[in-house]
C-alpha positions in Angstrom: -74.9 -51.0 25.8 -78.5 -51.5 27.4 -81.3 -48.8 27.1 -81.9 -49.3 30.7 -77.6 -48.4 31.2 -78.1 -45.2 28.3 -81.2 -43.7 30.6 -79.6 -44.5 34.1 -76.1 -42.6 32.5 -78.8 -39.7 31.1 -80.4 -39.6 34.0 -77.3 -38.9 36.5 -75.5 -36.2 33.9 -79.4 -34.3 34.9 -79.8 -35.0 37.8 -75.4 -33.5 37.7 -76.7 -30.2 35.8 -78.8 -29.9 38.2 -77.0 -29.7 41.2 -74.8 -27.2 40.2 -77.3 -25.5 38.9 -79.4 -25.1 42.5 -76.0 -24.5 44.6 -75.3 -22.0 42.4 -78.4 -20.4 42.5 -77.7 -21.3 46.8 -74.6 -19.6 46.9 -75.5 -16.6 45.1 -78.7 -15.8 47.4 -75.7 -15.8 50.4 -73.9 -13.2 48.4 -76.8 -10.8 47.2 -78.9 -11.0 50.5 -76.9 -12.2 53.1 -73.1 -10.9 52.8 -72.8 -8.0 50.6 -75.9 -6.0 52.8 -73.6 -7.0 56.0 -70.5 -5.5 54.6 -69.3 -9.6 55.7 -66.3 -10.8 54.0 -65.6 -14.9 53.5 -63.0 -14.7 52.0 -63.1 -16.2 48.0 -63.9 -14.2 44.9 -67.5 -12.6 46.1 -65.2 -11.5 49.4 -62.9 -9.3 47.3 -66.5 -8.6 44.9 -67.4 -7.2 48.0 -64.4 -5.0 48.6 -64.5 -3.9 45.3 -67.9 -2.7 45.2 -67.5 -0.7 48.7 -64.7 1.0 47.3 -66.0 2.1 43.8 -69.0 3.9 44.9 -67.8 6.6 44.6 -66.1 6.4 41.3 -69.9 4.3 40.0 -72.7 4.8 41.1 -74.1 1.8 43.1 -69.9 -0.2 43.6 -68.0 -2.4 40.2 -71.1 -4.8 40.1 -70.2 -8.3 41.5 -71.2 -10.6 39.1 -68.7 -7.7 36.7 -65.9 -8.3 38.8 -66.4 -11.9 39.0 -66.1 -12.3 35.5 -63.2 -9.6 36.0 -62.1 -12.0 37.3 -62.4 -15.2 36.1 -61.6 -14.8 32.8 -57.7 -15.0 33.5 -57.7 -17.2 35.3 -59.9 -19.8 33.1 -57.0 -18.7 30.4 -53.5 -19.5 32.5 -55.8 -23.1 33.9 -56.5 -23.6 29.8 -52.8 -23.0 29.0 -51.6 -24.8 32.2 -53.4 -28.0 32.7 -55.9 -28.2 29.0 -59.4 -28.2 28.6 -60.6 -30.6 30.2 -60.1 -29.8 33.3 -61.6 -26.6 32.3 -64.6 -27.8 31.1 -66.6 -29.7 34.5 -65.8 -26.2 35.9 -66.7 -24.0 33.0 -69.9 -24.9 34.0 -70.7 -23.6 37.3 -69.2 -20.9 36.9 -71.4 -19.3 34.0 -74.0 -20.9 36.1 -73.0 -18.9 39.3 -72.8 -15.8 37.5 -75.8 -15.4 36.0 -77.4 -16.2 39.1 -75.5 -13.3 40.5 -76.9 -11.0 37.9 -80.4 -12.3 38.0 -81.0 -11.9 41.2 -81.7 -8.3 43.4 -79.3 -7.6 46.6 -81.2 -6.9 49.0 -81.3 -5.7 52.0 -82.9 -7.4 54.7 -81.8 -5.4 57.1 -80.1 -8.2 60.0 -80.3 -6.4 63.5 -78.0 -9.2 64.6 -75.0 -10.4 62.6 -74.4 -13.4 64.4 -77.9 -15.3 63.0 -77.1 -13.2 59.9 -73.4 -14.6 59.7 -75.4 -18.5 60.3 -78.0 -17.9 58.0 -75.6 -16.8 55.1 -73.3 -19.1 55.8 -75.9 -22.2 56.1 -77.9 -21.4 52.4 -73.5 -20.8 51.1 -72.4 -23.6 52.4 -75.6 -25.5 51.3 -74.7 -24.4 47.5 -70.9 -25.3 47.8 -71.2 -28.4 49.2 -74.4 -29.5 47.0 -71.3 -28.3 43.4 -68.9 -29.6 44.9 -70.6 -33.1 45.1 -70.8 -33.1 41.1 -67.3 -32.7 40.8 -67.7 -28.8 40.2 -66.1 -25.7 41.0 -67.8 -21.6 40.6 -64.4 -21.0 39.3 -61.6 -18.0 41.4 -59.9 -18.8 44.1 -60.4 -22.5 43.3 -58.4 -22.5 40.2 -55.8 -19.2 41.8 -55.1 -21.9 44.8 -54.7 -24.7 41.3 -52.7 -22.8 39.3 -50.4 -21.6 42.4 -50.2 -25.2 43.9 -48.6 -25.8 40.4 -45.4 -24.1 41.1 -45.4 -25.2 44.6 -46.0 -28.4 44.4 -45.6 -29.0 49.0 -48.4 -26.8 49.9 -52.0 -28.4 49.2 -54.5 -26.6 47.6 -56.9 -27.0 50.8 -53.8 -24.6 52.8 -53.0 -22.3 50.0 -57.3 -21.5 49.9 -56.1 -21.1 53.5 -53.6 -18.1 53.5 -55.4 -16.3 49.8 -59.5 -16.3 51.9 -57.7 -14.9 55.0 -55.6 -11.7 52.7 -58.9 -11.2 51.4 -60.8 -11.6 54.7 -58.1 -9.4 56.0 -58.9 -6.7 53.6 -62.4 -7.1 54.5 -61.7 -6.3 57.6 -59.9 -2.8 57.2 -63.0 -2.3 55.3 -65.8 -2.9 56.4 -64.4 -3.2 60.7 -63.0 -6.2 62.4 -66.4 -6.9 63.8 -68.0 -7.8 59.6 -64.3 -9.5 59.9 -65.0 -11.4 63.1 -68.8 -12.3 61.8 -67.4 -13.5 58.9 -65.1 -15.7 59.9 -67.8 -17.2 61.8 -69.6 -17.0 58.8 -67.2 -19.4 56.8 -66.3 -21.7 59.6 -70.3 -22.1 59.7 -70.3 -23.0 55.2 -67.1 -25.7 56.0 -69.8 -27.2 58.0 -72.1 -27.3 55.9 -70.8 -28.2 53.3 -69.4 -31.1 55.2 -72.3 -32.4 55.9 -73.4 -32.4 52.5 -70.2 -34.4 51.1 -70.5 -36.4 53.2 -73.9 -37.9 53.8 -73.2 -37.8 50.2 -70.5 -40.8 50.2 -71.3 -43.0 53.8 -72.6 -46.0 53.1 -73.6 -49.3 54.9 -71.1 -52.4 54.7 -72.8 -55.3 55.7 -71.2 -59.5 56.7 -73.3 -62.1 56.3 -72.7 -65.2 57.4 -75.4 -68.8 56.4 -75.8 -72.0 55.5 -77.8 -70.6 52.7 -75.5 -67.9 51.4 -76.4 -68.7 47.9 -79.8 -67.9 47.9 -79.4 -64.4 50.1 -76.8 -63.5 48.0 -79.0 -64.3 44.6 -81.9 -62.5 46.7 -79.8 -59.2 46.9 -79.0 -59.5 43.8 -82.5 -59.6 42.2 -83.9 -57.4 44.7 -82.3 -54.5 44.5 -79.2 -55.0 41.3 -76.4 -55.1 44.4 -73.2 -57.4 43.7 -72.6 -59.8 46.4 -68.8 -61.4 47.1 -68.7 -64.4 48.6 -65.7 -64.7 50.6 -64.3 -67.9 51.7 -64.1 -68.4 55.7 -64.1 -71.1 58.0 -66.2 -71.0 61.2 -62.5 -71.7 64.3 -65.7 -73.1 66.6 -66.5 -75.8 63.8 -63.8 -76.1 61.8 -66.7 -75.3 58.9 -66.1 -74.2 56.0 -68.6 -71.8 54.7 -68.6 -69.0 52.2 -69.4 -65.2 53.8 -71.7 -62.6 52.2 -70.0 -59.2 51.3 -71.4 -56.1 50.2 -72.0 -52.5 50.0 -75.2 -50.2 49.5 -77.0 -47.0 51.3 -77.9 -46.0 54.0 -81.5 -47.0 52.7 -80.9 -50.6 51.2 -79.7 -52.1 55.0 -82.7 -52.5 56.0 -84.0 -54.8 53.1 -81.0 -56.4 53.0 -81.2 -57.9 57.5 -84.9 -58.3 55.6 -84.2 -60.9 53.0 -81.3 -62.4 54.4 -83.3 -63.6 57.7 -86.4 -63.8 56.2 -84.1 -67.0 54.3 -82.3 -67.9 56.9 -83.6 -66.8 60.5 -80.5 -68.4 62.5 -78.1 -66.2 59.9 -75.4 -63.9 61.7 -75.4 -60.3 60.1 -72.4 -57.4 61.1 -73.3 -54.4 60.1 -71.2 -51.0 59.6 -70.4 -48.1 58.2 -68.4 -46.8 55.1 -67.4 -43.6 54.8 -67.5 -43.6 51.1 -67.8 -46.0 48.6 -66.1 -45.3 45.1 -67.3 -47.1 41.8 -71.1 -48.4 40.6 -73.8 -47.6 41.9 -72.6 -44.8 44.5 -69.7 -42.1 43.8 -68.0 -41.7 40.2 -64.5 -41.3 40.9 -63.7 -37.8 38.6 -59.7 -37.5 38.4 
């Protein structure tokens, strides 16, 4: 393996963990600065922790800390997950969970006294959704109900993990409605919706790429220029022009959204008469794009 590949691998590794750290901090910010002060139970372990904190206030001064309840929930979940899934499965989740718990501990709970609950749910959902999207984009998780849904799925194979998560989070939101009232529960559902949209937007945005088909008699020169200047692979596909009945090579290349402009510039500079087709790619897995992880 060349030194350049080793360096790139280290950079990607570092970038992944920085993404997890920033994402976990954003998630903790949404909980400690918006959801907990406003009493918005948005599901998940953090939502249940907000309920437990409120219930235990008469017993414990200030209630049971959210970070402590998160630890108490995740310890048995980690134990059963390791037992059923093995250590390899849990390693990618462990770092995200620890970072999230530390962020919950360090970030103080501040009540900004949002007079508009709708505005609070929008802000919380946006910040939390960005955090979840970043953590998931790094192929990690913050544990909690994600792990619980995975464990339940082992016994209920006919039910998908997202479906199990919906049921679990729905039950937690219902409990939150009993403690904080129906109005807060409805605002919490709005926050959940925004969280899902923002996190999906981040994940889909990272997965999107561009695909280019280039038809030209100068296909060799164009392919060499693309591989040399962009360090991208190019595939030559045998094609036949039905009008001219002439055999030629059609170039196929998948690049990032930023690189597609360069592809067109290279192609048109070498062959102004070339025919270029550009389309969206919903997801690209492999070298130079998203690494597939089981």
